[in-house]
Residue, then its C-alpha position, 0 to 999 in steps of 0.5 A: x816565448x811570449x806571443x807576438x803582438x800581431x799574427x805573423x800571417x793575416x788576410x790583410x798582410x797576405x793581400x798587401x804582399x800579393x799586391x806588392x808582388x803584382x805591382x813590382x813584378x807583374x801579374x804573372x809573377x804572383x804564385x802561392x810559392x812566391x808569396x810564401x817566400x816574400x812572407x817568409x812562411x811555408x806555402x801550406x800556411x797560406x791556405x789557412x787564410x786563402x783557398x787558391x791563388x784565384x781567390x786571392x786575386x779576387x780578394x786583392x781586386x775587391x780591396x782595390x775596387x773598394x776605393x771607387x766612389x759611386x756615391x754621387x749617383x744619388x745627386x745626378x747621373x752626370x756628377x755620378x758618372x764623373x766621380x765614378x770614372x775618376x775614382x775608378x781610374x785613380x784606383x787602377x792607375x796606382x796598380x796598372x799590373x792588376x788591370x788585366x785581371x780587373x778588366x774581365x768584369x766584376x765576377x763575384x766581387x762584392x765591391x765591384x757588384x755594389x758599384x755596378x748596381x749603384x751605377x745602373x740604378x743611378x742611370x735608370x733613375x735619371x731616365x736612361x733605358x736599361x739597355x743604355x744604362x748597361x752600355x754607358x757602364x761598359x763604355x765608361x769602363x772601356x775608357x777607364x781601363x784603356x787609360x789605366x793600362x798604360x801611358x800614351x805619352x810614355x810610348x813616344x821615344x824621348x830621342x828627338x832624332x827619331x822624328x827629325x826629317x821623317x815625321x814633321x808633325x811629331x817634331x815635339x813628341x820627344x817632349x811628351x815624357x817630361x809631362x806624361x802624367x799630366x798629359x795622360x790625365x788631361x787626355x782622360x778628362x777630355x775623353x770623359x767630357x766628350x763622352x758625357x756631352x754626347x750622352x747628354x744629347x742622346x738622352x734628350x733625343x731619347x726623351x723626345x722619342x717615347x718609343x725609344x725609351x719604352x722599347x729598350 
């Protein structure tokens, strides 16, 4: 029989199928056995391409995180922070079930470590002390992860009777479902702007107090 034009298994296909399982069934649903079933192969054949489920998760996370844009830190730290945070959120919003795995940190994932290096470098070049650069990176990540893990607006019941005569300040909360994506995105932008505005003020204070920057 002629050989197929594309291999039945490839690292790219394995990652794609693994991410599909995570997206549709949840992080806990991914196993090498479940993945083999989806690909219609024997589980043992997967190990020719990936050593363990943990390694596969890191490869999937690395691919997702490769879409995060840190290039604007070459321009200025504010533009860099905005671009990084927005692209970071966009990558995760598409795959919310993967967020708990990514939330633990970059581990040894190249794309995440490159991003962290670019963020830290951009902030320190702008005059932020090392300690503050680390905290700004962490604070931005907390904002992004929290925004990507779930929808605040979708958490409110769409039934108006839930609020009637009991929660007068939530009389329109049942309408949140209709524009949940818009409200969640705008809420993220509001928080990001507040963070950056506060950081601008703090950097000015630090630069006017030389001892504060030299001791951190």
